[in-house]
ZAMARGU-4260 file (C-alpha; in steps of 0.2 Angstrom, whole numbers, plus 5000, padded with zeros to 4 digits):
<rodrens>
0) 4858/4943/4965 | 4851/4960/4960 | 4838/4972/4965 | 4828/4987/4958 | 4841/4998/4967
5) 4855/4991/4956 | 4847/5000/4941 | 4843/5017/4948 | 4854/5032/4948 | 4856/5051/4950
10) 4868/5058/4938 | 4882/5068/4946 | 4889/5084/4940 | 4908/5087/4935 | 4921/5086/4922
15) 4930/5069/4920 | 4949/5071/4919 | 4954/5053/4914 | 4957/5046/4896 | 4952/5030/4887
20) 4964/5017/4881 | 4961/4999/4875 | 4969/4985/4885 | 4967/4967/4880 | 4953/4972/4868
25) 4943/4981/4882 | 4940/5000/4882 | 4947/5006/4899 | 4945/5022/4908 | 4962/5028/4915
30) 4965/5041/4928 | 4982/5045/4935 | 4988/5056/4949 | 4994/5073/4943 | 5013/5077/4945
35) 5017/5059/4950 | 5035/5057/4954 | 5046/5042/4958 | 5042/5030/4972 | 5030/5015/4974
40) 5016/5015/4962 | 4998/5011/4968 | 4987/5003/4955 | 4969/5003/4958 | 4958/4991/4948
45) 4940/4998/4947 | 4926/4986/4944 | 4910/4996/4941 | 4892/4994/4944 | 4880/4991/4930
50) 4882/5009/4923 | 4900/5006/4918 | 4916/5015/4922 | 4912/5028/4908 | 4896/5034/4917
55) 4899/5051/4924 | 4897/5046/4942 | 4910/5032/4940 | 4922/5043/4931 | 4922/5056/4945
60) 4925/5043/4958 | 4940/5036/4948 | 4947/5054/4946 | 4945/5057/4965 | 4955/5041/4969
65) 4968/5047/4956 | 4969/5064/4965 | 4974/5054/4980 | 4989/5046/4972 | 4982/5030/4964
70) 4983/5026/4945 | 4965/5020/4942 | 4960/5008/4928 | 4941/5004/4925 | 4937/4991/4912
75) 4922/4992/4902 | 4916/4974/4903 | 4899/4980/4895 | 4908/4984/4879 | 4900/5000/4875
80) 4883/4996/4881 | 4876/5010/4892 | 4862/5005/4903 | 4855/5022/4905 | 4852/5023/4886
85) 4847/5005/4884 | 4833/5006/4898 | 4824/5019/4887 | 4823/5009/4871 | 4807/5000/4867
90) 4809/4981/4869 | 4824/4981/4880 | 4824/4966/4891 | 4835/4970/4906 | 4837/4952/4912
95) 4842/4946/4895 | 4855/4960/4894 | 4862/4957/4911 | 4864/4938/4907 | 4874/4943/4892
100) 4886/4956/4901 | 4889/4944/4915 | 4895/4931/4902 | 4906/4945/4894 | 4913/4951/4910
105) 4918/4934/4916 | 4926/4930/4899 | 4936/4946/4897 | 4941/4952/4914 | 4954/4939/4918
110) 4963/4943/4902 | 4962/4961/4905 | 4969/4959/4923 | 4984/4949/4916 | 4987/4963/4903
115) 4986/4977/4917 | 4999/4967/4927 | 5010/4965/4912 | 5009/4983/4909 | 5014/4989/4926
120) 5024/4975/4932 | 5028/4969/4950 | 5043/4980/4954 | 5039/4994/4967 | 5021/4993/4964
125) 5006/4988/4974 | 4989/4982/4967 | 4972/4986/4975 | 4954/4983/4969 | 4938/4991/4972
130) 4921/4985/4966 | 4903/4992/4967 | 4888/4981/4966 | 4890/4971/4950 | 4909/4973/4951
135) 4911/4966/4969 | 4913/4948/4964 | 4928/4952/4953 | 4937/4960/4968 | 4935/4943/4977
140) 4941/4933/4962 | 4957/4943/4962 | 4958/4942/4981 | 4958/4923/4979 | 4971/4922/4966
145) 4987/4918/4974 | 4997/4923/4958 | 4990/4941/4958 | 4996/4946/4975 | 4982/4959/4979
150) 4987/4971/4993 | 4969/4974/4998 | 4951/4975/4991 | 4936/4985/4995 | 4918/4983/4989
155) 4902/4994/4991 | 4884/4987/4991 | 4889/4970/4984 | 4876/4961/4974 | 4884/4943/4977
160) 4897/4938/4989 | 4893/4920/4995 | 4899/4910/4980 | 4911/4896/4983 | 4927/4907/4980
165) 4921/4920/4993 | 4921/4906/5006 | 4939/4904/5004 | 4943/4922/5006 | 4958/4927/5017
170) 4964/4943/5009 | 4962/4960/5017 | 4944/4967/5013 | 4933/4982/5017 | 4914/4980/5014
175) 4903/4996/5014 | 4885/4990/5016 | 4868/4997/5019 | 4856/4992/5034 | 4842/4987/5022
180) 4848/4979/5005 | 4838/4968/4995 | 4853/4962/4985 | 4864/4959/5000 | 4852/4957/5015
185) 4857/4957/5033 | 4857/4938/5034 | 4869/4936/5019 | 4880/4950/5026 | 4881/4941/5043
190) 4885/4925/5034 | 4899/4933/5025 | 4906/4940/5041 | 4906/4923/5048 | 4915/4916/5034
195) 4928/4930/5035 | 4930/4927/5054 | 4932/4908/5052 | 4945/4911/5039 | 4954/4923/5050
200) 4954/4936/5037 | 4958/4954/5040 | 4942/4963/5036 | 4932/4978/5040 | 4913/4981/5038
205) 4905/4998/5038 | 4886/4999/5038 | 4875/5014/5033 | 4857/5017/5038 | 4845/5029/5028
210) 4852/5025/5011 | 4849/5012/4998 | 4859/5000/4988 | 4870/5009/4976 | 4874/5024/4988
215) 4893/5023/4985 | 4891/5028/4966 | 4873/5034/4963 | 4867/5042/4979 | 4859/5059/4977
220) 4872/5073/4982 | 4857/5085/4985 | 4852/5074/5000 | 4863/5076/5015 | 4862/5058/5021
225) 4866/5051/5004 | 4880/5063/5001 | 4888/5059/5018 | 4887/5040/5015 | 4894/5042/4997
230) 4909/5053/5003 | 4912/5043/5018 | 4912/5027/5008 | 4926/5034/4997 | 4936/5041/5011
235) 4935/5024/5020 | 4941/5015/5005 | 4956/5027/5003 | 4961/5025/5021 | 4960/5007/5020
240) 4971/5006/5005 | 4984/5017/5012 | 4985/5007/5027 | 4993/4993/5016 | 5005/5005/5007
245) 5023/5001/5014
</rodrens>
């Protein structure tokens, strides 16, 4: 499920510090902590919203997590398509395009995840995942995979959470939501909470008023309410992840 707010954005200002590599045939934005030494490695898989991990807003968020000690990898399951460019082109049909990239994402993400795990291994490493809007279901797919051993997951303004896999969810999960969200309305949010409670999952919900779906990556930093929600969303995720670092 999506809504008009899934496709709106305010570009942020900054200079990305990550790099691009190809993993399992998919271009990947990688941002690493500066001056990292030995010790347990924290790998954060970043599943972006419809604007891709190479959109400036997403790059800056990934860089921020890297500055906090995480090695961040964001796969481009859009394969070079950039919505902010496509939406200006005559004849562009948003729904047709979205159907295409949903299929691509579901086809290539499992192979990419497997390659990432092969790259970083399982010795003295913990894996985390964060998903925004379009990317949220991929966090829950990982959480339900007993072979992956995800330490903790987090999602912001999810666009779909009540699929059959989600109903089996038991892994630690943090959900950042908005009070009024047409893609994830209050009734669905409460149903998701009921499922997590029934499964005795370790979960945490944070709900913001005064902002729209997409606030975690695309809120207007010139608006005090939107900026606070965006920054608090990231801070909350960071504290959540760090609480599972042994």
